C-alpha positions in Angstrom: 4.0 -25.6 -15.2 3.3 -22.9 -12.6 0.9 -20.8 -14.6 -1.3 -23.8 -15.5 -1.4 -24.9 -11.8 -2.0 -21.4 -10.6 -5.1 -21.0 -12.9 -6.3 -24.6 -12.3 -6.4 -24.2 -8.5 -7.6 -20.5 -8.4 -11.3 -21.3 -7.8 -10.4 -23.3 -4.6 -8.2 -20.9 -2.7 -9.8 -18.3 -0.4 -11.6 -15.7 -2.5 -10.6 -17.4 -5.8 -14.2 -18.2 -6.8 -15.3 -14.7 -5.9 -12.5 -13.2 -7.9 -13.5 -15.3 -10.9 -17.1 -14.0 -10.7 -15.8 -10.4 -10.6 -13.7 -11.0 -13.7 -16.6 -12.4 -15.6 -18.8 -9.4 -14.8 -16.1 -6.9 -15.7 -15.5 -8.7 -19.0 -19.1 -8.0 -19.9 -19.6 -4.5 -18.6 -16.6 -3.1 -20.3 -18.4 -3.3 -23.6 -21.6 -1.6 -22.4 -22.5 1.9 -23.6 -21.6 4.8 -21.4 -25.3 5.2 -20.6 -25.6 1.6 -19.4 -22.5 2.0 -17.3 -23.8 5.2 -15.7 -27.1 3.5 -14.9 -25.2 0.6 -13.2 -23.1 3.1 -11.3 -26.2 5.1 -10.1 -27.8 2.0 -8.8 -24.6 1.1 -6.8 -24.3 4.7 -5.6 -27.8 4.7 -4.2 -27.1 1.4 -2.4 -23.8 2.8 -1.0 -25.3 6.1 0.2 -28.1 4.2 2.0 -25.6 1.9 3.7 -23.3 4.8 4.7 -26.3 6.7 6.1 -27.4 3.7 8.2 -24.0 2.2 9.3 -21.2 4.7 9.1 -21.4 7.4 11.9 -19.4 10.1 10.0 -21.8 10.1 6.9 -24.9 9.6 9.0 -24.1 12.7 11.1 -22.9 14.7 8.1 -25.9 14.0 5.9 -28.5 14.5 8.7 -26.9 17.8 9.5 -27.4 18.8 5.9 -30.9 17.4 5.8 -29.9 14.9 3.1 -31.7 11.5 3.0 -30.7 8.5 0.8 -34.1 8.7 -0.9 -33.2 12.2 -2.2 -30.5 10.6 -4.5 -32.4 9.9 -7.7 -29.9 10.9 -10.3 -26.2 11.4 -10.8 -26.8 15.2 -10.5 -28.4 14.6 -7.1 -25.4 12.5 -6.0 -23.0 15.3 -7.2 -24.6 17.7 -4.7 -23.2 15.7 -1.8 -20.2 17.1 0.1 -16.7 16.0 -0.6 -14.3 14.3 1.8 -10.6 15.0 1.9 -7.5 13.4 3.4 -7.8 15.8 6.3 -11.4 14.5 7.0 -10.1 10.9 7.0 -7.2 11.7 9.3 -9.5 13.5 11.7 -12.5 11.1 11.7 -11.0 7.7 10.8 -12.9 5.8 13.5 -16.2 7.4 12.6 -15.7 6.5 8.9 -15.6 2.8 9.7 -18.9 0.8 9.5 -20.6 -0.5 12.6 -21.7 -3.5 10.7 -19.8 -6.6 11.8 -20.4 -8.4 8.6 -17.7 -6.4 6.8 -14.2 -7.7 7.7 -11.7 -4.8 7.6 -8.0 -4.5 8.1 -5.7 -1.4 8.4 -3.5 0.0 5.6 -1.8 3.3 4.8 -0.8 5.3 1.8 2.9 5.6 0.9 2.9 9.3 1.6 3.9 10.6 -1.8 2.0 13.9 -0.9 4.4 14.2 2.1 2.2 12.7 4.8 1.0 9.1 5.0 -2.7 8.5 5.6 -4.1 5.6 7.6 -7.3 3.9 6.4 -9.2 0.6 6.4 -10.1 -1.7 3.5 -12.0 -5.0 3.2 -11.4 -8.2 1.4 -14.5 -8.0 -0.7 -13.2 -4.7 -2.2 -9.9 -6.4 -2.7 -11.4 -8.9 -5.1 -12.8 -6.2 -7.3 -9.5 -4.4 -7.3 -7.7 -7.6 -8.4 -10.3 -8.2 -11.1 -9.8 -4.7 -12.5 -6.1 -5.1 -12.8 -6.2 -8.6 -14.2 -8.7 -7.4 -16.9 -6.3 -4.6 -17.9 -3.4 -7.0 -18.2 -5.6 -9.3 -20.2 -5.9 -6.6 -22.9 -2.3 -7.3 -23.6 -2.4 -11.1 -23.4 -1.1 -11.4 -19.9 -3.0 -13.9 -17.7 -3.0 -14.6 -14.0 0.0 -16.8 -13.1 2.2 -15.4 -15.9 5.7 -14.3 -15.0 6.0 -10.8 -13.6 9.2 -8.8 -13.0 8.9 -6.0 -10.5 11.1 -2.9 -10.3 9.5 -1.7 -7.1 10.2 -0.4 -3.6 7.1 -0.3 -1.4 8.0 -2.1 1.8 4.6 -3.7 2.3 4.8 -5.2 -1.3 8.4 -6.3 -1.2 9.5 -9.8 -0.1 11.7 -10.0 2.9 13.5 -13.0 1.2 13.1 -15.4 4.0 12.6 -19.0 2.9 8.8 -18.9 2.9 8.7 -15.7 0.8 11.3 -17.1 -1.6 9.1 -20.1 -2.1 6.0 -17.8 -2.5 7.8 -15.7 -5.2 8.7 -18.9 -7.0 5.1 -20.1 -7.0 3.7 -16.7 -7.9 6.2 -16.4 -10.7 7.7 -13.1 -9.5 11.2 -11.5 -9.6 12.2 -8.3 -8.0 14.7 -5.4 -8.4 14.6 -3.0 -5.4 14.1 0.5 -6.9 15.3 2.1 -3.6 18.8 0.6 -4.0 19.8 0.2 -7.6 23.4 -0.4 -8.6 25.0 -1.4 -11.8 25.9 -4.8 -10.3 22.3 -5.4 -9.2 21.0 -4.4 -12.6 23.5 -6.7 -14.3 22.4 -9.7 -12.2 18.7 -8.8 -12.7 19.2 -8.5 -16.5 21.0 -11.9 -16.7 18.2 -13.5 -14.7 15.4 -12.0 -16.9 17.1 -12.9 -20.2 16.8 -16.6 -19.1 13.6 -16.3 -17.2 11.6 -14.3 -19.8 8.9 -12.4 -17.9 5.5 -11.9 -19.4 5.3 -8.3 -18.0 7.0 -5.7 -15.9 5.3 -3.8 -13.0 7.4 -0.8 -12.2 7.9 2.8 -11.3 8.4 4.5 -14.6 11.6 6.3 -13.6 13.1 3.1 -12.1 12.4 1.0 -15.2 13.7 3.8 -17.4 17.0 3.6 -15.6 17.1 -0.2 -16.0 16.2 0.2 -19.7 18.9 2.7 -20.2 21.4 0.3 -18.6 20.3 -2.5 -21.0 20.7 -0.1 -24.0 24.1 1.2 -22.9 25.4 -2.3 -22.4 23.7 -3.7 -25.5 21.8 -6.4 -23.5 18.9 -7.9 -25.5 16.5 -10.8 -25.1 14.1 -9.3 -22.5 10.8 -8.9 -24.4 7.7 -9.0 -22.2 4.2 -8.5 -23.6 3.4 -5.6 -21.3 5.0 -2.9 -19.1 2.6 -1.8 -16.4 3.7 1.5 -14.8 2.3 3.3 -11.8 2.9 5.7 -8.9 4.2 8.4 -11.2 3.4 9.9 -14.6 5.2 8.3 -17.6 6.9 11.0 -19.8 7.0 10.6 -23.6 10.8 10.2 -23.6 10.4 7.4 -21.0 7.7 5.7 -23.0 9.7 5.8 -26.2 12.8 4.4 -24.5 10.9 1.6 -22.7 9.0 0.6 -25.8 12.1 0.6 -28.0 14.2 -1.4 -25.5 11.6 -4.0 -24.5 9.6 -4.1 -27.8 6.2 -4.0 -26.1 3.5 -1.5 -25.1 3.6 0.6 -21.9 0.3 0.7 -20.1 -0.2 3.4 -17.4 -2.0 1.9 -14.4 -3.5 4.7 -12.5 -4.0 3.6 -8.9 -3.8 4.7 -5.3 -3.2 2.7 -2.2 -6.6 3.7 -0.7 -8.5 3.3 -3.9 -6.7 0.4 -5.7 -7.1 0.4 -9.5 -8.7 3.6 -10.8 -7.9 3.4 -14.5 -5.9 1.2 -16.9 -4.6 2.1 -20.3 -5.8 0.1 -23.3 -3.7 -0.9 -26.3 -5.1 2.0 -28.3 -3.7 4.4 -25.6 -6.8 5.5 -23.7 -6.8 5.5 -19.9 -10.1 3.8 -19.1 -11.7 4.4 -15.7 -13.0 1.2 -14.1 -16.7 1.0 -13.7 -16.4 0.1 -10.0 -15.2 3.7 -9.4 -17.4 6.7 -10.1 -14.9 9.4 -11.1 -15.6 13.1 -11.3 -13.4 16.1 -12.4 -14.1 19.1 -10.2 -13.0 22.7 -10.7 -13.7 25.2 -7.9 -15.9 22.6 -6.3 -18.2 22.3 -9.3 -18.2 19.4 -11.8 -16.0 20.3 -14.7 -16.9 19.7 -18.4 -15.0 17.1 -20.4 -11.8 18.6 -21.6 -11.4 20.9 -18.5 -8.6 20.5 -16.0 -9.7 19.9 -12.4 -9.3 17.8 -9.2 -10.0 14.1 -9.3 -12.9 13.1 -7.1 -13.6 9.4 -6.7 -16.3 7.2 -5.1 -15.4 3.6 -4.7 -18.6 1.6 -5.3 -17.6 -1.5 -3.4 -15.9 -0.2 -0.3 -18.4 -0.6 2.5 -16.1 -1.2 5.5 -14.8 2.3 5.2 -16.6 4.1 2.3 -14.9 6.7 0.2 -17.7 8.9 -1.1 -16.7 11.9 -3.3 -13.2 11.7 -2.1 -10.6 14.3 -3.3 -7.6 12.1 -3.9 -5.1 14.9 -4.5 -4.5 14.5 -8.3 -5.4 16.8 -11.2 -6.7 15.4 -14.4 -8.8 16.0 -17.6 -11.7 13.8 -18.9 -11.7 13.0 -22.6 -14.5 14.5 -24.7 -14.8 11.5 -27.1 -15.1 7.7 -26.5 -12.2 5.4 -27.3 -11.9 3.8 -30.7 -11.3 0.4 -29.0 -15.1 0.1 -28.5 -15.1 0.0 -24.7 -17.8 2.2 -23.1 -15.7 2.9 -20.0 -15.0 6.6 -19.3 -11.6 7.9 -20.6 -9.1 10.2 -18.9 -7.3 12.3 -21.4 -4.5 13.0 -19.0 -3.6 12.6 -15.3 -1.5 15.6 -14.2 0.1 13.4 -11.6 2.8 13.5 -9.0 6.2 12.9 -10.6 9.1 11.7 -8.4 12.7 12.2 -9.1 15.7 9.8 -8.6 18.4 10.7 -6.3 22.0 9.6 -6.8 24.4 8.5 -4.0 28.1 9.5 -3.9 29.1 5.9 -4.8 26.8 5.8 -7.8 23.7 4.1 -6.5 20.2 5.3 -7.6 17.6 5.8 -4.9 14.0 6.2 -6.1 12.2 9.1 -4.5 9.6 6.8 -3.1 12.1 5.8 -0.4 11.3 8.9 1.6 7.6 8.6 2.1 8.0 4.9 2.9 10.7 5.8 5.5 9.2 9.0 7.0 5.8 7.4 7.5 7.3 5.7 10.5 7.8 9.1 12.2 4.4 10.6 13.2 6.0 13.9 14.3 6.5 14.8 10.6 3.9 17.0 9.1 5.6 17.8 5.8 9.1 17.3 4.3 11.2 18.3 1.3 14.3 16.7 0.0 16.7 18.6 -2.2 19.9 17.3 -3.9 21.9 20.1 -5.4 24.8 17.9 -6.4 26.1 14.3 -6.1 27.6 14.8 -2.7 25.0 16.9 -0.8 21.5 16.2 0.4 19.3 18.7 2.2 16.2 17.5 4.1 13.8 19.9 5.6 10.9 19.0 8.0 7.8 20.8 9.2 7.0 19.0 12.5 3.7 18.7 14.5 5.5 19.3 17.8 8.9 20.5 19.1 11.5 17.8 18.6 15.0 17.4 20.1 18.5 16.7 18.8 18.2 12.9 19.4 15.2 12.8 17.0 17.2 14.6 14.4 20.2 12.3 15.0 18.0 9.3 14.5 16.7 10.6 11.2 20.2 11.6 10.1 21.5 8.1 10.9 18.8 6.4 8.9 19.4 8.6 5.8 23.1 8.2 6.1 22.7 4.4 6.1 20.8 4.6 2.8 22.9 7.2 1.0 26.3 6.2 2.4 28.9 7.9 4.6 30.3 10.0 1.7 27.0 11.9 1.3 26.9 15.2 3.2 23.4 15.2 4.7 21.8 18.2 6.4 18.6 18.0 8.4 16.7 21.2 9.1 13.4 21.9 11.0 11.5 24.7 9.3 8.2 26.5 9.9 6.9 26.0 6.4 7.9 24.7 2.9 7.3 27.2 0.1 5.0 26.4 -2.8 6.2 26.5 -6.4 5.1 29.2 -8.8 2.3 26.9 -9.9 1.0 26.7 -6.4 2.2 23.1 -5.8 4.5 21.8 -3.1 7.4 19.6 -4.4 8.7 17.0 -2.0 11.6 15.6 -4.0 13.9 18.0 -6.0 17.1 16.8 -7.6 19.6 18.6 -9.8 21.5 15.3 -10.4 20.6 13.2 -13.4 21.8 9.5 -13.4 24.2 8.9 -16.2 25.4 5.4 -17.2 27.8 6.8 -19.8 
């Protein structure tokens, strides 16, 4: 009943008609050749650069200082000569990056802080329709339609219901069920499994590691009958053992949804296995600030073609990836990422056996602006070491507040130490790990 009503009334709610138009366009352009898609993107890039030059103070000042004019952008190669922007640029110039055009309705948001520090930014509703359309198209590749039942194994506070009466009703209408990845117990997983066996979701949307724990619980307890059409994973890279376990337990494909809070949907994995970049994002792989060849590892640089309220033009998102050298056999002309060398988060285990997803920390520490960087290390089941690099001197009361919040999550039996340090060392690969755990959850 609910899916049919949901789809029937979609054109009449706010933005529903616009969303349907975006879906129709994306259904067509996915089958275009790579040359046709690049031509479409170049036209949109020209329009975006012209708009940013005229209405966004940061870009106007930057391009004029470099003697760059929108009329100079005649090819993709010309576009790729423009300067990059980084998270540091956005944090330092956030107000200058917002349009002065009142026709674009914007609202604030922030990243989850998986890199250690949350970033504030603005998005607009028009961009949001494109983002929804991209995700709905990807799900449609697996036979999942808007209004079908979705089970979430999730933890982001801004996405999680507060379970008041209105949000309970909304979850019922939207056909959604939730398991909080930041506080997983065997009892909660048992209740969730019992509910899903009867409810029969069409798909999961989940952190890969969180759903892997749930799948292992089902396997260990010989619970069957949960067979969705799609598992949509995001926020962390899916390992091959995780994929094998998920597909064997749930008897369906796992699709990697490559996304970011500030970018929305970047790429979606097709049933053949290729990670297709959406045509509303112009994605580049850059090595040593030069565009890399397909097959070479480099930084991911993205331009969102429909974000005018706060344009992201040649934005270094902080991921490493490789572009594929050959088109996908599925026939879609969309660019393909061979691999995203992403940020992988670990689970932490409390003394009483609960499993806390690593995403708990960025979503908690984002509320403390004094924090510049952090690192969490769990050497064993009973100890947790948290180190902070702070932007300014802090006192013992601040440390006590943080300690109290962590203790409330991990329980009184957990020995938690909080230390302020000058710097957090890099790994041998030159990366900074924010979550390190030597404890592996074990249902046996």
